[in-house]
C-alpha positions, 0 to 999 in steps of 0.5 A: 963256473957257468951252469948250462941247462942244456948239459943238465948242469942247471940249478938243482931241482927240489926232491919233492913237489910241494903238493905232495905234503897236502895229499898224503892219501893220493897214492892209495886212491890212485892205486885203488882206481888202477888195480881193477883195470890192471886185473881185467887186462891181466885176465884178458891177456891170459884168456887170449893166450889160452884161446890162441893155444886152442886155435893152434890145437884145432889147426893141428887136429884138422891137419892130422884129420885131413891127412888121415882122410886122404889115406883112409876114407871116413877116418878124418874126424875120428883122427882129429878128435883123438888128436885133440884128446885132453885139450877139450878144456882149452878148446871147448865143444868140438864139431867136426865135418868132412868134405870128401871128393876122393878119388878126385883132387882133394878132401877137407876136414873142418873143425869148429869149437865154442869155448866159454871163458870167464873174465872177472868183472866182465862175466862169461864170454863165448869164443868161437874157434875154427880150423880147416885143412885139406890134402890130396887123396891117396886112396881110391 
């Protein structure tokens, strides 16, 4: 029978390389070089995930604050900060401002937060988060 290399029926391949016997510690050295990179990437992904969760919390709080400000004047920031509640560990230090144009067309609430994160081998970094929302005024 004729063996065809295109059908995968060529001559059998050796099960190991010949250079593997010469470098018994090569796998350990490669592992030691790659592990720090994998650890940094893992913590960077976790940090990015928590920053995204903080951004979502800020956006929801800004939306609730703008809605409250549209109904009851001067209640937007208090509502937004109450909405954040225990998420200050995810969000960080919060600063809230309102721009009220009632009884005009719209009011707005803007929330800014600075969150300090720590990544192994890279140190502490500050992530700036911000969110804003606006609603039409109902009160007035």
